[in-house]
N, C-alpha and C positions, 0 to 999 in steps of 0.2 A: 503493499500499500504505502503509497504515495503519504509521507510525513510533511514536518516543517522544512523549510527550506533550509538548505547546507549554509552555514555563515560565510560571510564574503569578508573577512579578513584579510585573506588573501590577497585581495582586489589592488589595495594601493601598493602592498610591497612588487607582486606580480605586474603590476603596467610600468615602474620602473624599468623592469628589463624589458617589457614587450615594446613600452614606445621609443626604446634603444635601438630595439632593432625597426622600428618601423621608420626612424628618422633616413636611412639610407636611402640615396637619391635613386629612380630609375630613370630619369633623364640625365646622363651622363654629358660631360663636353662633347662637343663636334669629335665623329671618329673614334670614341671610346665605345669597346663593350658596354650590353647596358644592364645591369645586375639586379636584379628585381629587388629592394628593401624585403632588409629584414620589414412508453410505457403502457402500453396497455394496462387497465384496471387490476390491480394484484387479487388474486383468490386466494383465501386464508387456507394456510396448511392443514391439509387434513390427517388427524390422526390412523396411522395405521389399525387395522381390525385386529382384534386378537387372534394368534393362531391356534388352532386346536392343540390340543397337548398329544405327545404320541401315543399316550393308555387311550385317549378319545378317539385317534386312527384305530388301534387293534381291536379285531373283532372276538366277542365273547367266543373261547372255546365251544364247538360246537356238542361234545359229549355230557354238558350240562347244560341243559336249557332252564331258562326259569319262565313261570307263568307271567303273565302279563301283569305289570302293574306301571303305578304312577311313577314317573322317570324322579328319582334324585335329581334336585336342583344343581346344574354345573357351576362350579367355583370360578369366579367371575375374574379374569386375567387384564389387571390394566395395563395396557400395551405404553410401551418405554416414550418418551416423548422425543418430536426431533432434533429436538436440540441436545440428545445424546447421543446420537449420531456423530462419530469421530472426526469425521468429514466437514472442516471447518468452511469450505470451498460455499456452502450455503449463505454464509455470511458475508466471505469475500466474493462472493458473485454479485449477491443482492449491491454490494460496494459500487463494484466495475459498471452495473447496468445504472448506475446513477439512483439506486431505490433505497435511499438512505433510511427511512424511516423503517422499512423493513429489516433493512441492518442495523440498525438500532434493536428492534426487538428481539430477534435474533441473536443477538450477541449480549442481549440483558439476558437472557434465558440460559446463554451457555455460561455467560460469567457468574451468574447466581446458583445453578445448581450444578453446574461440572467445574467452577474454579477454573474454565480456562484463561489462560495468560493473554493469550490474542484476541481471544474475544476482549479482555478487559483494556488491550492495546486498540482494540478498535473503537471501543467505546470511548476513551481520551482524544480517538483522532476526532470523532465528529463530534464532539464538545470543543475542541479548539477551532475546528474550522466552521461552525455553522451548519453541520449537515445532518437536515433531518430533525433536529432541535437548534434550541436559543443557545447561541456561543457562550459557554463559561470556562474560561481558563482554570478555575478551581476546581471543578470536579473533572475538568479532563487531566488535571495534575495528580487528582485523587486515582482516577483509574489507572494513568499512566504507573506509579507508585503501587499499584495493587499487580501491573501487571510487570514491574521490573522486579518485584519481593518471590514471584510466581517464576522466576528466571527467562523472560523474553525479552532477548536482544531490542530487539525494538522500542518498545514501551522504556526500556533503561535510554535509548539514545533518545527518544521526544522527550522521558522526564528531564533529560540535562538539557536538551535547549528550552525548555520553559524555565529552568532554575539558572541558564545565562543571560536569559531575557529578563527575568523578575516576573515571569507572568503566572498567574494563580499561585502567589506566593513572592515571599524577598528574593531577591540574586543570590544565590547561594551558588559562588565557583567552586568551591572544595569539594558539595557534594555534586556538582555535574562533572567534576575532572576523575572522579570517581565512578559515575556513574557510564562516562563514556569509556574508561579504559576498560569495564566491565564488558560491556557491550561489546568493543573492539577483542578483546580476548576470546570473545565468544563468535566471532567472526564475521562482526557487523562491519562492512567497507564504509559507512558514510560516519559509524562512531570515530574508526580507525582517522581518515581526511578531517575532521575537526579537531582530533587530538593533536594532530600532526598542524594544523591551524596555532592552537593553543600554544603549541610550544615554538612555534614560528613567530609569535606575535610579541611573547617575551611579559607579558602582563599577569594574566591568569596564573602563568606557570613561568620558570625561569625560562630565557630563550635555550633551546637546546636545537640546534639547523641538524647536526646528527639523527638525534633522537625525531624529528622532524619528518628527518627524507626517509628513516627506516619504517614508519608510521604511513608515509606517503606509498612505499613501496608495496606495502602489505595493502591498502588499498587501490592499489593501481592495478597489482595481480589479481585483485577478485573482479576487475572490470570498471571499477570507478573512474571515467571520463574526467571528471575533476581532477581525480590525485594524476591521474596520466598527465595532463596537462602540466600540474605543478609540479610532478617529477622532472618532467621533461626541462622545464625552465633551472630545476637544480640542477642537472648533470648539463644544461648550457652553461650554465654562468658558474659551474664547479661549486656549488653551495651546500656544506654536509655529505657531499660526495665528491668523488673525484672529478674532474671536467670530462665528457664523454659527450661528444656529438652525436656519433652514431646512435646510442642508446637514446640520447634526445629525440634523436628524427623517427627511431622505432614509436615511441613514447607518442611521439605528434599525431602520427599515423594513425595509431591505435585510440587515441582520445577521437582524433578525426572521423574515423570510421565510425564512433560511436555517436557523432551528432553535436560536438563540442566545437561550438564557433569558433573559438578564440586558437584554438587547435588549428582548424581546417585552415584559418591566414596564417599561421606561422608554418605550417607544412607544405602550404603551396608555394611560401617564399621559400622555403628549403629546394623544393622539388624544382623552383624557375633558376635559380641558381645553383643546383645540384648540390648542396651542401648535406655531406653526410647521407646521400642517396643519389642516385643516378639523375641526370637533368634530364627534365619529362616538361618543358613549356606549355603545351596543349592540357598536360593532366591539372598544371595548375593556374592557367586561366580559368579551366573548368569550375575547381576549387575556388576561383576568388569572386565567380559569377553567384555561385551556391551561398558562399558566406555574406556577399555584396545584397544578394536579395533578403537576407536575414537581420539587415540592419548594423553590420560592421561598419564604421566610419572607415578602420582601415584596408578593411577587403574593397570600400569603394573607392578609396584612394589609388591603392594598388592596380584595379583595374580599370581607373581612367587613364593611368599613367600608360599602361599596357596596351589600351585602345588609342591613345593619339599615338603615342609610340611607332606603334603599328609590329613591335615583337613577341612573337607569340601568340599572337593571333591578327585576322586584318586589320587595316587603320580603318575606325570610326570615329571620326573626333565629335561627332555630333551625341553618338551615346556616350563616349567615355567622358565628353564634357557637361554632361548630364550627371553620372555620376560622380564629378569634381563639383558640381554645386550642393547635390545632396551631401556628401561627405562633409563639406564647409558648413552647411546647417548644421551638421551636428560637431561641429567647432574643429575639424579636421583639414585645416586650409592647406595650400600649396600654393608658394607664389608663381612658381613654373607654371601651373596649372592655369591658375590666372591670366599671367601672360598668352597662354594658347588659346584662350576664351578669347582676348581682345581682340585674337589676331583673327577669328571667326568671322565672317562675312556676315554682317545682320541680319540675313536671312537664316543661317545657320547656326547664328547666336541665340536667335529668338526660339529656334527649335529644339534647341537644347534647354531653355530655359522654360519652355513649355513642358519636356519630356518630364524635368526634375521637379516641376510644380505638380502635376500630376501623381508621381509618385509619392511626392510627398502630402499628397491628399489634397490638393490646393491650397496649400497655406501658405 
């Protein structure tokens, strides 16, 4: 299930290295090679009908017939309620379909009658995000706490995030760290990633770049794209680990394939320049287009440079300068592209400006 969003402590630190990469010029002096800078209405659940016992199915022996008589009443068998089914997919399935009230009712039954920690985490999620019930961080924290006490790693992680944010109770960083460590030890990649951020930040915990790198590796190996991107930055800069461009690029590729937009941009730049991977300008431009459409200003700027210069893709100054205008609106200016825009014919400049206006929604 989707829990609280991961912390963004890393953002400002990572942007230092990302912005450094982003400043490498695409348009070099004349004659020089051009590197690319870095629901239907729900039916109530029917209770299963009691099954006859084996004794009731077995016929009486033929050798001892009994005279007809009024049969004795059969003992009443109460069927087990649906929430006793060990399959939790009923709860999670309702959650995935957006049937939050159903998920709430099913999870409540499972939590109360079965003591199911995962159902308790679900209740915390529903209360924390106002799904099917009114948002109540105190109740969310209560259910997450019960789930954590029951050994559920997702409940531990979610409660840690509430404690760090001071929701549903006062800020408690010490408890949050313990919960993250316990959740990470149980194999939760999100917990390992967020604990790494605390070691990197150096406020909640003493800064320990080596320990942060170890936790990022655990999370990255489990497939967390944010951790893969962060660890790639560590390898690129030699932070907490030996500098290794090849490892950095492999991690960028993995995070890019998982849809991390920042990784898509960095991997595209590596492909364009042939840094740590075979040079492939066509693949790089395709990735830049994808990231630009996901509103990455750096990708928009790099794509604009490619299209204006014609290296790696056919020249298309109107399209390229459209992306320049869009990127500049997001704060990613570029004096060289300003000059290229000024040099366009009035007709083409108007086309680029209109295309940018349409992309920005008429702003």
